[in-house]
C-alpha positions as CSV (number, residue, x, y, z in Angstrom):
1,Q,-83.7,139.4,-19.8
2,S,-86.1,142.0,-21.1
3,E,-86.8,143.3,-17.6
4,S,-83.0,143.6,-17.0
5,G,-82.5,145.4,-20.3
6,L,-85.2,147.9,-19.7
7,K,-83.4,149.0,-16.5
8,L,-80.6,150.3,-18.7
9,L,-83.1,152.5,-20.6
10,V,-84.5,154.2,-17.5
11,W,-82.8,157.4,-18.5
12,T,-85.0,157.7,-21.6
13,R,-88.3,158.1,-19.6
14,P,-88.2,162.0,-19.6
15,V,-87.6,162.0,-23.4
16,P,-90.9,162.8,-25.3
17,Y,-92.4,159.9,-27.1
18,I,-89.4,157.6,-26.6
19,G,-90.0,157.6,-22.9
20,D,-93.6,156.5,-23.4
21,Q,-92.5,153.6,-25.6
22,V,-90.0,152.4,-23.0
23,Q,-92.6,152.6,-20.2
24,A,-95.1,150.8,-22.5
25,V,-92.7,147.9,-23.1
26,G,-92.0,147.8,-19.3
27,A,-95.7,147.5,-18.6
28,V,-96.0,144.7,-21.1
29,V,-93.0,142.8,-19.7
30,S,-94.3,143.2,-16.1
31,A,-97.8,142.0,-17.2
32,G,-96.2,139.1,-19.0
33,L,-94.2,138.0,-15.9
34,D,-97.3,138.2,-13.7
35,S,-99.4,136.2,-16.3
36,I,-96.7,133.5,-16.8
37,S,-96.6,133.1,-13.0
38,A,-100.4,132.7,-12.8
39,L,-100.5,130.3,-15.8
40,S,-97.7,128.2,-14.3
41,Q,-99.7,127.8,-11.1
42,A,-102.7,126.8,-13.2
43,I,-100.7,124.2,-15.0
44,D,-99.6,122.7,-11.7
45,I,-103.3,122.5,-10.7
46,A,-104.2,121.0,-14.1
47,E,-101.5,118.3,-13.6
48,D,-103.1,117.4,-10.2
49,V,-106.5,117.1,-11.9
50,Y,-105.2,115.1,-14.8
51,A,-103.5,112.7,-12.3
52,V,-106.8,112.2,-10.5
53,V,-108.6,111.3,-13.7
54,T,-106.0,109.0,-15.2
55,E,-105.4,107.1,-12.0
56,T,-109.0,106.2,-11.5
57,Q,-109.6,102.6,-12.6
58,G,-113.1,103.3,-13.7
59,L,-111.9,105.9,-16.1
60,L,-109.1,103.7,-17.4
61,D,-111.8,101.2,-18.3
62,I,-113.7,103.9,-20.1
63,K,-110.6,104.7,-22.1
64,K,-110.1,101.1,-23.1
65,T,-113.5,101.3,-24.9
66,G,-112.4,104.3,-26.9
67,E,-114.8,106.6,-25.1
68,R,-113.8,110.1,-23.8
69,V,-114.7,112.0,-20.6
70,E,-116.8,114.7,-22.1
71,S,-118.6,116.1,-19.0
72,F,-118.6,116.0,-15.2
73,A,-121.4,113.4,-15.3
74,D,-119.0,111.0,-17.1
75,L,-116.8,110.8,-14.0
76,T,-117.2,108.1,-11.4
77,P,-118.5,109.2,-7.9
78,A,-115.0,108.5,-6.4
79,T,-113.3,110.6,-9.1
80,K,-115.8,113.5,-8.6
81,A,-115.0,113.6,-4.9
82,D,-111.2,113.4,-5.6
83,L,-111.5,116.2,-8.1
84,L,-113.4,118.4,-5.7
85,R,-110.9,117.8,-3.0
86,T,-108.1,118.7,-5.4
87,L,-109.9,121.9,-6.3
88,H,-110.3,122.8,-2.6
89,N,-106.7,122.1,-1.9
90,S,-105.7,124.3,-4.8
91,F,-107.2,127.4,-3.2
92,P,-103.9,129.1,-2.2
93,Q,-102.5,128.6,-5.7
94,L,-105.6,129.9,-7.3
95,K,-105.7,132.9,-5.0
96,E,-102.1,133.8,-5.8
97,A,-102.8,133.3,-9.6
98,Q,-105.8,135.7,-9.3
99,V,-103.6,138.4,-7.7
100,N,-101.0,138.0,-10.4
101,L,-103.5,138.3,-13.2
102,R,-105.0,141.4,-11.7
103,L,-101.6,142.9,-11.4
104,A,-101.1,142.1,-15.1
105,Q,-104.3,144.0,-15.9
106,V,-103.1,147.0,-13.9
107,D,-99.9,147.0,-15.9
108,L,-101.7,146.9,-19.2
109,N,-104.1,149.6,-18.1
110,R,-101.1,151.9,-17.8
111,L,-100.7,151.8,-21.6
112,D,-103.9,153.9,-21.9
113,E,-102.1,156.8,-20.2
114,L,-99.2,156.7,-22.7
115,N,-98.6,157.7,-26.3
116,V,-97.8,154.1,-27.4
117,A,-96.7,153.2,-30.9
118,S,-99.1,151.2,-33.0
119,Q,-96.5,148.4,-33.3
120,I,-96.7,147.8,-29.6
121,T,-100.4,148.0,-29.3
122,D,-100.9,145.7,-32.2
123,A,-98.5,143.2,-30.9
124,I,-100.1,142.9,-27.5
125,G,-103.7,143.1,-28.8
126,P,-104.4,139.4,-28.5
127,F,-103.0,139.3,-25.0
128,R,-105.2,142.3,-23.9
129,E,-108.3,140.4,-25.3
130,L,-107.4,137.2,-23.5
131,L,-106.6,138.6,-20.1
132,P,-110.2,139.6,-19.1
133,D,-111.4,136.0,-19.9
134,L,-108.6,134.6,-17.7
135,I,-109.5,136.9,-14.9
136,S,-113.2,136.1,-15.3
137,G,-112.6,132.4,-15.1
138,I,-110.3,132.5,-12.1
139,D,-112.7,134.9,-10.3
140,V,-115.3,132.1,-10.4
141,L,-112.8,129.4,-9.5
142,V,-111.3,131.1,-6.4
143,P,-114.5,131.3,-4.3
144,I,-115.7,127.9,-5.6
145,S,-112.4,126.3,-4.5
146,A,-112.7,128.0,-1.1
147,T,-116.3,126.8,-0.6
148,V,-116.6,123.6,-2.7
149,Q,-116.8,121.3,0.3
150,E,-119.9,123.2,1.4
151,L,-121.4,123.7,-2.0
152,A,-120.9,120.1,-3.3
153,G,-121.1,118.3,0.1
154,V,-117.6,116.7,-0.1
155,D,-117.5,113.8,2.3
156,E,-120.9,114.7,3.9
157,D,-124.4,115.7,2.9
158,R,-125.1,119.3,2.4
159,Q,-128.7,120.5,1.9
160,W,-129.3,123.9,0.2
161,L,-132.6,125.9,0.2
162,V,-133.1,127.1,-3.3
163,L,-135.2,130.3,-3.6
164,F,-136.7,130.7,-7.1
165,E,-137.1,134.5,-7.2
166,N,-139.5,135.9,-9.7
167,N,-137.9,139.3,-10.5
168,S,-140.9,140.3,-12.6
169,E,-142.6,140.7,-9.2
170,L,-139.9,142.5,-7.3
171,R,-139.1,142.1,-3.7
172,P,-136.2,143.6,-1.7
173,G,-134.3,140.3,-1.7
174,G,-134.6,139.8,-5.4
175,G,-138.1,138.7,-6.4
176,F,-141.3,137.1,-5.2
177,L,-140.8,133.6,-3.8
178,G,-143.4,131.6,-5.6
179,V,-141.3,128.4,-5.7
180,F,-138.6,126.9,-3.5
181,G,-136.5,123.8,-3.6
182,L,-134.4,121.6,-1.2
183,L,-131.3,120.5,-3.0
184,L,-129.3,117.6,-1.3
185,M,-125.6,117.4,-2.5
186,R,-123.0,114.8,-1.7
187,D,-119.5,114.6,-3.3
188,G,-120.6,116.7,-6.2
189,E,-123.7,114.7,-7.0
190,M,-127.3,115.8,-6.7
191,K,-128.8,113.2,-4.3
192,N,-132.3,114.8,-4.3
193,M,-134.1,117.9,-5.5
194,F,-137.5,118.6,-3.9
195,V,-139.4,121.5,-5.5
196,S,-142.6,122.9,-4.2
197,D,-145.0,125.9,-4.3
198,T,-144.4,128.2,-1.4
199,Y,-148.2,128.6,-1.0
200,A,-148.5,124.8,-0.6
201,I,-146.6,125.1,2.8
202,D,-147.9,128.5,3.8
203,K,-151.6,127.4,3.6
204,Y,-151.0,124.9,6.4
205,V,-150.2,127.7,8.8
206,E,-153.2,129.8,8.0
207,N,-154.2,128.9,11.6
208,P,-154.9,131.2,14.5
209,L,-152.5,129.2,16.6
210,Y,-149.6,130.1,14.3
211,Q,-148.5,133.7,14.8
212,V,-145.3,135.2,13.4
213,A,-145.5,139.0,13.2
214,A,-144.7,140.5,9.8
215,P,-142.7,143.6,9.3
216,A,-144.8,146.7,9.7
217,P,-144.6,147.8,6.0
218,L,-145.9,144.4,4.9
219,V,-148.8,144.7,7.3
220,K,-149.6,148.3,6.2
221,Y,-149.2,148.0,2.4
222,M,-150.0,144.3,1.7
223,G,-152.6,143.8,4.3
224,V,-151.0,140.6,5.7
225,S,-151.6,139.6,9.3
226,K,-148.6,137.3,9.7
227,W,-145.2,136.7,8.2
228,Y,-145.3,133.8,5.7
229,F,-142.4,131.9,4.2
230,R,-143.2,133.4,0.7
231,D,-142.5,136.9,2.1
232,A,-139.2,135.9,3.7
233,N,-136.9,137.9,1.4
234,W,-138.0,141.2,2.8
235,S,-134.5,142.6,3.5
236,P,-132.4,143.9,0.6
237,D,-129.4,142.3,2.5
238,F,-129.5,138.8,1.1
239,P,-127.8,137.1,4.1
240,T,-130.6,138.5,6.3
241,S,-133.3,137.4,3.9
242,A,-131.7,134.0,3.6
243,Q,-131.6,133.5,7.4
244,T,-135.3,134.6,7.6
245,A,-136.2,132.1,4.9
246,I,-134.5,129.2,6.8
247,T,-136.2,130.2,10.0
248,L,-139.7,130.6,8.6
249,L,-139.6,127.4,6.5
250,R,-138.4,125.4,9.5
251,Q,-141.0,126.9,11.8
252,E,-143.9,126.2,9.4
253,V,-142.7,122.6,8.9
254,S,-142.4,122.2,12.6
255,F,-145.9,123.5,13.1
256,L,-147.2,120.9,10.7
257,G,-145.5,118.2,12.8
258,Q,-143.3,117.1,9.9
259,P,-139.5,116.4,10.1
260,V,-137.7,119.7,10.1
261,P,-135.2,119.9,7.3
262,E,-131.5,120.6,8.1
263,I,-130.5,123.5,5.9
264,H,-126.8,124.4,5.4
265,G,-127.2,127.4,3.1
266,V,-129.4,129.3,0.7
267,I,-129.2,129.8,-3.1
268,G,-131.3,132.6,-4.6
269,I,-131.8,132.6,-8.3
270,T,-133.9,134.5,-10.8
271,L,-135.2,133.6,-14.2
272,D,-132.5,135.8,-15.8
273,F,-129.9,133.3,-14.5
274,V,-132.0,130.3,-15.7
275,S,-132.2,132.0,-19.1
276,R,-128.4,132.3,-19.3
277,L,-128.0,128.7,-18.4
278,M,-130.5,127.7,-21.1
279,N,-128.4,129.5,-23.7
280,L,-125.8,126.8,-23.0
281,T,-128.1,123.8,-22.6
282,G,-130.5,124.6,-25.4
283,P,-134.3,124.3,-25.4
284,I,-135.9,121.9,-22.9
285,T,-139.3,120.3,-23.5
286,V,-141.4,119.4,-20.5
287,D,-145.0,118.0,-20.7
288,G,-145.0,118.8,-24.4
289,I,-144.0,122.5,-23.8
290,T,-140.7,123.7,-25.2
291,F,-138.9,126.3,-23.1
292,N,-135.9,128.2,-24.3
293,S,-133.8,131.2,-23.1
294,G,-136.1,133.6,-24.8
295,N,-139.5,132.4,-23.7
296,I,-138.8,130.9,-20.3
297,R,-140.0,133.9,-18.3
298,D,-143.4,134.5,-20.1
299,L,-144.2,130.9,-20.9
300,L,-143.5,129.6,-17.4
301,E,-145.5,132.3,-15.8
302,Y,-148.4,131.7,-18.1
303,E,-148.3,127.9,-17.4
304,V,-148.4,128.3,-13.6
305,E,-150.9,131.1,-13.5
306,F,-153.3,130.2,-16.3
307,G,-152.2,127.3,-18.6
308,F,-152.6,124.6,-15.9
309,A,-156.4,125.2,-15.8
310,D,-156.7,124.5,-19.5
311,K,-154.9,121.2,-19.0
312,D,-157.1,120.2,-16.0
313,I,-154.1,120.2,-13.7
314,P,-155.1,120.7,-10.0
315,F,-154.2,124.1,-8.5
316,E,-152.0,122.4,-5.9
317,E,-150.0,120.8,-8.7
318,R,-149.6,123.7,-11.1
319,K,-146.0,124.3,-10.2
320,L,-144.8,120.7,-10.7
321,I,-143.7,121.8,-14.1
322,V,-141.0,123.9,-12.4
323,S,-139.7,120.8,-10.7
324,K,-139.5,118.9,-13.9
325,L,-137.8,121.7,-15.7
326,S,-135.3,122.1,-12.8
327,D,-134.4,118.4,-12.9
328,E,-133.8,118.4,-16.6
329,L,-131.8,121.7,-16.5
330,I,-129.5,120.4,-13.7
331,D,-129.0,117.1,-15.6
332,R,-128.0,118.9,-18.7
333,L,-125.6,121.1,-16.8
334,F,-123.9,118.0,-15.3
335,H,-123.6,116.6,-18.8
336,L,-122.4,119.9,-20.3
337,S,-119.4,119.4,-22.6
338,T,-116.1,120.5,-21.1
339,S,-115.7,122.7,-24.1
340,K,-118.6,124.9,-22.9
341,W,-117.3,125.3,-19.3
342,P,-115.6,128.7,-20.1
343,D,-119.0,129.9,-21.3
344,L,-120.6,128.5,-18.1
345,F,-118.1,130.3,-15.9
346,S,-118.8,133.6,-17.8
347,A,-122.6,133.2,-17.4
348,V,-122.2,132.4,-13.6
349,D,-119.8,135.3,-13.1
350,L,-122.1,137.8,-14.9
351,S,-125.1,136.6,-12.9
352,F,-123.2,137.1,-9.6
353,Q,-122.2,140.6,-10.8
354,D,-125.8,141.7,-11.5
355,K,-127.3,139.7,-8.6
356,Q,-129.3,137.2,-10.6
357,I,-127.8,134.6,-8.2
358,Q,-126.8,135.1,-4.5
359,L,-125.4,132.7,-1.9
360,Y,-125.6,132.3,1.8
361,S,-123.9,129.7,4.0
362,K,-124.3,129.0,7.7
363,N,-120.6,127.9,7.6
364,E,-118.7,131.1,8.6
365,Q,-115.7,130.3,6.4
366,A,-117.8,129.7,3.3
367,Q,-119.9,132.8,4.0
368,S,-116.7,134.9,4.3
369,A,-115.6,133.6,0.9
370,F,-119.0,134.5,-0.6
371,V,-118.8,138.0,0.9
372,D,-115.2,138.6,-0.3
373,S,-116.1,137.5,-3.9
374,G,-119.3,139.6,-4.0
375,W,-121.5,136.6,-4.2
376,S,-123.4,137.1,-1.0
377,G,-125.7,140.0,-2.0
378,E,-124.7,141.6,1.3
379,V,-125.5,145.3,1.9
380,D,-122.7,147.1,3.7
381,Q,-124.5,148.5,6.6
382,D,-121.4,150.3,7.9
383,V,-121.5,152.8,5.0
384,N,-122.7,156.2,6.3
385,D,-123.8,157.6,2.9
386,D,-127.0,156.9,1.1
387,F,-127.1,153.5,-0.6
């Protein structure tokens, strides 16, 4: 009705001040319509999710005891798989909702170009504050819904190579690869997480029979004779570095005569990202050492470089603390209260924006979604200007 009524006032647009108010109200009405459409779609998705939860017998049993589902970990394996399928099937609706919310933001941005009365700006203030949070949340959900089958291993195992990049020691792909992990996912559950020192595998190919030529600058400036797994992220284009990491790791494992891991994708993370996650999980104590979001970088680096010697920990086992810390952090994230999920979405979204986390998938559809969402760390090599 408001939209129809505003059409009758189109003649006022050239009138000083009055025209600005009519245009402002028009922008607000348009933004409201777009947002209502987006939220309506979100409610439809929420109904589907609610149905999955309530129809699961295991959860009905939980309800009978008076307990509540407080986190993702509280769900049964079957329910987790159903929820992930529901999220994947909701991709078209989420994508449309994302477009509508962005259109609403464009409408509201028009107000900055107008001389708008304070009554109007005050009235829509809460809406303008809420909209960026809605957009941030859906910007995370859209690529997740498009790729959740790969990320979470819905209906089949998916193994991810996790690169722990120390961005205190910069490399083109993010940071020095001192530690790596192999994360096995199935239906939203972590089946296994193997974490190891990159040097532990590289040392086994310090053999004249193993020869992989390193890029010329690595040879010239770092004095290396061959290309080791720890130097895999040589390219600033993360998909390129990720593919190199997969290749070098598999080659070194094959040279050892060990079973070569099947790797479906790569996750690159820095300690900045870990620190943001620990803001949500709280401090974590491992081997009597308490890590928090403020000390994680310096304390962890001290422990793996110097502290291990004071504790009589063998050099080869000095990075086991990273494995223990990773296991506890992941467990806490799976048990994170649903009330903190919006904060988790914000932390993940910010980390993708400033490249503290980057993703690569061998699945073309998933990789395309990562690129479209800005999660891939891809360098556009078709740009002719300096970059």
